[in-house]
C-alpha positions in Angstrom: 17.3 -69.7 -48.6 16.1 -71.4 -46.0 11.5 -70.7 -44.8 12.7 -67.9 -41.8 14.4 -65.4 -44.9 13.5 -63.4 -46.9 16.7 -62.6 -49.9 16.9 -58.9 -51.5 19.9 -59.2 -53.6 21.8 -56.0 -54.7 23.9 -55.7 -57.7 27.7 -56.6 -57.7 29.1 -53.2 -56.6 26.5 -52.6 -53.5 27.3 -52.6 -49.9 25.3 -55.6 -48.0 26.4 -54.6 -45.0 25.7 -50.9 -45.3 22.5 -52.1 -46.7 20.9 -54.4 -44.7 21.1 -51.7 -42.0 19.4 -48.8 -43.4 16.3 -51.5 -44.3 16.7 -53.2 -41.1 13.8 -51.1 -39.4 11.1 -51.9 -41.6 12.5 -54.9 -43.6 12.2 -56.8 -40.0 14.4 -60.2 -39.2 15.2 -62.9 -41.2 15.7 -59.9 -44.4 19.0 -62.0 -45.6 20.6 -59.3 -48.0 23.2 -60.5 -50.5 24.8 -59.1 -53.1 25.7 -60.8 -56.0 29.9 -61.0 -57.2 32.5 -63.4 -58.4 35.0 -63.3 -55.8 33.3 -62.2 -52.5 30.2 -63.9 -50.8 28.9 -61.2 -49.4 26.1 -60.8 -47.0 24.0 -59.3 -43.7 21.2 -60.8 -41.8 18.5 -58.9 -39.6 18.1 -59.7 -36.1 15.4 -58.9 -33.5 17.4 -58.9 -29.7 14.8 -59.3 -26.9 16.8 -58.5 -25.1 19.1 -55.3 -23.9 21.7 -54.3 -26.3 24.1 -54.9 -23.2 23.8 -58.5 -23.5 22.1 -58.8 -27.0 26.2 -57.8 -28.8 26.5 -61.8 -28.1 24.6 -62.3 -31.0 27.5 -61.5 -33.0 29.2 -64.8 -31.7 26.6 -67.1 -33.0 26.9 -65.4 -36.4 30.8 -66.9 -36.8 30.1 -70.0 -35.2 27.9 -69.8 -38.0 30.1 -68.7 -40.7 32.5 -70.6 -40.0 30.1 -73.8 -39.5 29.3 -72.7 -42.8 33.2 -73.1 -44.5 33.3 -76.0 -42.6 30.9 -78.4 -44.3 33.2 -77.1 -47.2 36.5 -77.2 -46.4 38.4 -80.2 -47.2 40.0 -82.5 -44.6 42.8 -81.3 -43.6 42.0 -77.9 -43.6 41.0 -75.8 -40.2 39.1 -72.9 -40.1 40.0 -70.3 -37.5 38.8 -67.1 -35.8 41.1 -64.2 -35.0 39.0 -62.8 -32.2 36.6 -61.5 -32.0 35.8 -61.3 -35.5 38.5 -62.1 -38.8 38.1 -65.9 -40.4 41.3 -67.5 -41.1 41.7 -70.6 -43.2 45.4 -73.0 -42.6 46.7 -69.3 -41.3 45.0 -67.1 -44.3 42.7 -64.2 -43.6 39.9 -65.5 -46.2 36.9 -62.8 -45.1 35.2 -62.1 -41.3 32.1 -60.6 -40.4 30.6 -57.4 -38.5 27.7 -56.0 -36.6 25.5 -52.8 -36.8 23.0 -51.2 -34.6 21.3 -48.9 -34.3 23.8 -45.6 -32.3 20.8 -43.7 -30.5 20.2 -46.7 -28.3 21.1 -47.3 -25.1 23.1 -50.3 -24.0 20.5 -50.6 -21.0 17.3 -50.8 -24.0 17.1 -54.2 -26.4 17.8 -52.3 -29.4 15.2 -52.4 -32.3 17.8 -54.1 -35.1 21.1 -56.0 -34.9 22.9 -56.3 -38.4 25.3 -59.0 -38.5 27.9 -59.0 -41.8 30.2 -61.2 -43.4 33.1 -61.3 -46.8 34.6 -64.0 -47.0 37.3 -64.5 -50.1 36.0 -66.7 -52.7 38.5 -66.4 -55.8 41.8 -64.5 -55.1 41.7 -61.9 -57.7 45.0 -60.2 -57.7 48.3 -61.5 -59.3 50.0 -64.3 -56.5 53.8 -64.6 -56.4 56.2 -66.1 -54.5 56.2 -64.6 -51.4 53.0 -62.0 -52.5 50.5 -61.8 -49.9 52.0 -64.3 -47.5 48.6 -64.1 -44.7 46.0 -64.2 -47.4 43.7 -66.7 -49.3 41.0 -67.0 -50.6 38.4 -70.6 -51.0 39.8 -71.9 -54.6 43.0 -71.8 -53.2 42.5 -73.6 -50.5 40.9 -76.2 -51.6 37.1 -75.6 -51.5 36.0 -77.1 -54.8 32.7 -75.7 -55.8 31.9 -73.5 -52.7 31.7 -70.0 -54.5 29.2 -66.9 -53.1 25.8 -68.9 -53.2 26.8 -72.2 -51.4 28.2 -69.9 -48.4 25.8 -67.5 -47.6 23.0 -71.2 -48.4 25.2 -72.7 -45.2 25.7 -69.6 -43.3 21.7 -69.3 -43.6 21.3 -73.1 -42.5 24.0 -72.3 -39.7 22.7 -69.8 -37.9 19.7 -70.6 -37.7 21.2 -73.9 -35.4 23.2 -72.3 -33.7 20.0 -69.4 -32.4 17.7 -72.9 -31.3 20.6 -73.1 -29.5 21.0 -70.6 -27.8 17.1 -70.3 -27.0 17.6 -73.6 -25.7 19.5 -74.1 -23.6 21.3 -70.6 -23.0 24.4 -68.5 -25.1 27.7 -71.1 -23.5 27.2 -73.7 -25.9 27.4 -70.1 -28.9 30.2 -69.3 -26.7 32.1 -73.4 -26.5 31.4 -73.9 -30.4 32.9 -70.2 -30.4 36.3 -70.5 -28.5 37.1 -74.0 -29.7 37.8 -71.8 -32.8 39.8 -69.1 -31.4 44.0 -69.8 -31.2 45.2 -69.4 -27.4 48.3 -69.1 -25.4 48.9 -72.2 -23.5 48.6 -72.3 -20.4 45.9 -69.8 -20.6 41.6 -69.8 -20.3 39.4 -68.3 -23.0 35.6 -67.0 -21.2 32.7 -64.4 -22.7 31.3 -63.2 -20.3 27.6 -61.1 -20.3 28.1 -58.5 -22.3 30.2 -60.3 -25.1 33.4 -59.4 -23.6 36.2 -62.2 -23.5 38.1 -63.5 -20.8 41.4 -64.1 -20.6 42.7 -65.7 -17.3 46.7 -67.0 -17.4 47.1 -70.3 -15.3 50.4 -69.8 -12.7 49.1 -65.5 -12.5 47.2 -63.8 -10.5 45.1 -62.2 -13.5 42.6 -61.9 -15.9 43.0 -60.2 -19.1 39.5 -58.3 -20.8 39.3 -57.3 -23.9 36.3 -55.5 -24.4 33.2 -56.5 -27.3 32.1 -53.4 -28.5 35.7 -51.6 -29.0 36.9 -54.8 -31.1 33.3 -54.0 -33.8 34.4 -50.6 -33.3 36.5 -51.4 -37.2 36.8 -54.3 -38.1 40.5 -56.1 -38.2 39.9 -58.5 -41.6 38.9 -55.7 -43.4 39.8 -53.1 -45.7 38.4 -49.8 -46.5 40.0 -49.1 -50.0 40.0 -52.5 -51.0 36.0 -52.8 -49.8 36.7 -56.1 -49.2 39.4 -58.2 -46.8 42.5 -57.4 -46.6 45.5 -58.6 -48.4 
């Protein structure tokens, strides 16, 4: 791991996100929890924002930019790494995983949270039988030609890109993070996307006098890409 990170390694049956949320109050910023799995890159990092929860939650977007940058670093030239707002990661349309965000349940919106946890899972190897037409909306890195990009490589790449994203945020503000994130989100024609100060997605329909508002906090409540029974990305 890059120097600012402290690695905590769990066994294959561990839950990186849950563990990071449990230890966050004592472990502090930069703690990166990693689960050694063959079929998944699963990790979570502890952050300590210095602003109220209502705006600090935008750190989720920095995590998603870092996650997709980590994958783009290993992607074949013809592969598109895209985001389904707010949390799903797709490669050429196939779901490979996504990100999630945790914070202390007792913190108020106008208070700085003691910690945030950004967690992610990316399917690196397809473990199920894949006959024609079986799970057509799901994919894995090995099926998309990512070569040797396994769990360790994806996690290390994420850590490097997260440092870069946070540095950019501190120097130039959140606008750069928002631009990078929105450039990876599929959009309807004649629409303009914007992220507001609380992380909500605003969709303005050109030639129509209306703005559609999608609340980040509600979208994060149930990760769209996660199958709780599988303990991994949906099939």
